[in-house]
C-alpha positions, 0 to 999 in steps of 0.5 A: 463531491468536487472531485467527481466534477473534476473532469466532467463539465470542461467539455461537451456541456452539461448533458455530456457531463451528467452522462459521464458523471453516472459512470464515475465513482466517489473519490475518497479523501487522502489520508496519512498512512500510519507508521510501522508498529514494530521493529525487526533487526537481524544479525549472524551468529558468528563463531558457532561451534559444532556443539552449538549447532548440535544443540540448536538442531536438537532444540529446534527439532524437539520444539518443532514437533511440539508446535506441529502437535499443538497446531493439529489440536487447534485445527481439530478444535475449530470453532469449539476453541475456548480458554479451557482448551487453550489452558489444557494444551498449554499444560500438556506442552509445559510438561515436555518443555517449559511454561515460557516455551509453551506460551510461545508455541500456543501464541504462534499457533493462534496466529497461524490459525487466524491467518488461515481463517482470513485467507479462507474467507478471502478464498470464499469471496474470490470464488463467489465473485467468479461464480457471479461473473460466469453466471452473468455472462452465460445469461447473455446472448453470444457476442453481446458487448458489455456495458457500464463496466460489466462484461458481455456474453461469450464469443463462441459456443465453445467458450460458453460450453467450457465456462459452463463446465468451469461454473460447475467446478467453482460451485462444487469448490465453493460448497466445500470451502464454505462447509469447512469455513462454517465448522472452523476447519482450516488448512495449514502447512508448517514449513510452507505449502510451496516448499511442500509441493516442490518435493514432487518437482525437484528437477524444476527447482534444481535440488536433490532429495537430501537438499530438499529434506534439509530445507524442509526440516529447517523450515519446521523447526521452532526456535522463537521466544516472546519477550517479557518486560521486567525480566532480565534482558527482556527475555527469559527463554532466549537471552541476549546480553548487552555485550552480545552473549546468547543463551537459551533455556533448554526444554526439560527433556534436553536439560542434560545438554546444559553448560550453565546454571538453571538448565541454560546453554550459553553459545560461543557465538556473539551478536552485535546488531550493527543496524539499530544496535543502540536502540536494541541495547537500550531496551535490553539494558532496561529489561524491556521486552524483546522477542527473538527467533533463531533460524538456519539458512540451509543453502549457506549453512549460516545461523541468524538471530532476529530481534523484534519489539513493539514500537511506541506510537509514532507522532501523527503529523497532520495532513496540512503540515505535510503539504506545506513543502510540497510532495513527491507523487509516486506511481508504482508499476510492474518494473519501475517507479515513476516520481515527480516533485510538486510544489505546494501549489501543485506545479511539477518542479524539475524533471521526473524521476524513473527508478527501475527494478527487476523482480525476477529471480530469487526472493532475496534478489527481489527484496534487494531490488525494492530496497535499493529503489526505495532508498534512492527515492527516500534520499531524493525526498530528503534532499528535496526538502519535502515532508511527504511522499504520495502513493496510491492506495492500491489493492489488486486482491479483487482484480486478479481473478480469471473471470473478471478480465476474461481473455486479458491474460497479460493484464492479469499477469501484469497486475499480479506482479506489481508488489503493492503490499511489499512496496508500500510496507517497506516504503512506510518503514523507510520513510518513518526512519527518515522523518518523511510522511506517506500520504495515500490517495484514491487511485481512481482515474489517476492514470487517465486524467493525468495523461489527459491533462498533464502528459501533453502539456509537460512534453517538450522537444527535450523531454518526453513525458510518459503516461506514468510520470503524468500519473505521478503528477495526478497522484501528487496533486490529489494528495495536496488537495488540488484538482487534477485538471490544469487551469485554462490557457490565457486568452490571445493577445488580440482580445481585450483583456490581454493576458489573463490567468496562467496555465499553472495551477494556483490554490484550490480557491481559484474560481476558473479552471478550463471552462468558459468564463462568465460575461462581465459588463464593461468596455469590450474594445481597446479603442475606448481605453480606460476611463473613456467612452460611454461605458467607462467605469472604475478602472478596477473593473477592467481586471479579470481575476477576482477584484471586488468590483468585478464580484459586485457586478456579477452578483449585484441585485437587479432591484438595487439597480432599478432603485439607483436609476430611479434616484438618478432620474429624480435628481435630473428632473429636479 
């Protein structure tokens, strides 16, 4: 509850604070983000021969057809799926491949169906939110302004008419998706929906039909094998020895292509896994499960092998331990990351950092930009000696709809391009390898309060503090458990108490933060001096910051004062 009062009662008095309090929401507590649950590494299959490529293409195409058939069966089963139907599908796949290939296909099918099911549920929620927003705005008079965070009426009758037509379209689409959701029917495209639609826009993608066909077929191949603990090298289907030799178990119809015993084909290519090679080799030597995936890059014509395995639970470092050395507050934006180092007391240290990236172009270019920026951030965190990086727990999935922000098209585009999910996932993985924790905080009011309390105060003649850098300070302070507001400025020199508390932030127990200080009895002029005058008391009471005598005077009972006065008078009369 203290966070809700953080920016309420400093100005305007109690009435204004209560009015603003009604519009603030509860601030969630910061928490430590869990580390990655798995590891994935990649290496190129170098030295591939023509025979090796022909075998991989034949196996990938054959297993891809089986995977498409199994996915179609799973979609038709819908909510009627059971263990019996799963066993039936697996038996039919085993007869034309192998039991391990069949297990990998059915497991991948179930993952695809579950993912499509969750996406369908999210689509329903988005349609429902849009319908409710349009109905609310249609019910209001034209031109009426919104209030309490809700939108107002439409601006003109033309816009009102167009939105009424859109409401009919959304309601029809909602009923269709809801009927499919109730029956368990989902829409899945093996190879990707985006790649499928590119077939009708080849001129825009600068591809020929042959190039598109090659990429489409490669995307629909299936060359994935799950790992098995206790088996040789951790995988019986796609086996990679510690020295880098790659072999594959051929499906039954393609057993004639084998060049080794037991229907296996050994490739001439070798892998070494320069990154995490020792960790991978340790698992392979101990016969622990490792999953493999072979895929082709159609543009370059190169073959790659991905190895992945489940990681053991990383030790969870307590939040208080991560706060000991301070944190680095990070504010994520569409084109850069603003970061600032904070000490354990919540004070900004040094200069803010700005890490710029460009998210235009190809997927590989965008991924490289994010990786480069986060690498610089992690290296700075390690050099600074902090144990944690603070980020916002952002989720823009409910904020990108057309109806939520109305005509604010640029704002919707802005929040749509911020790579929150990818940036957070990659940051967590990289920080886990560097031994740095990640603290997620509630994003509510960080930009607003950061600009209000820190942007101007941290701006000088030689440094212009941006709104994003101030937000990074607010994020870091919230992760440390401090209030975002700064402490009150010291009084002027002409006042009796001279210099009081400082503007920098101390620990959370500091009693005074940008508010009126309570009246404390005692001499109020410098002419009396310490220990002089009719109101002179103990020197300890003249100090303004939490001394024992000050607290006694502030909370002393009036009855006890009367008793002391009565005792003094009795002694005087006697």
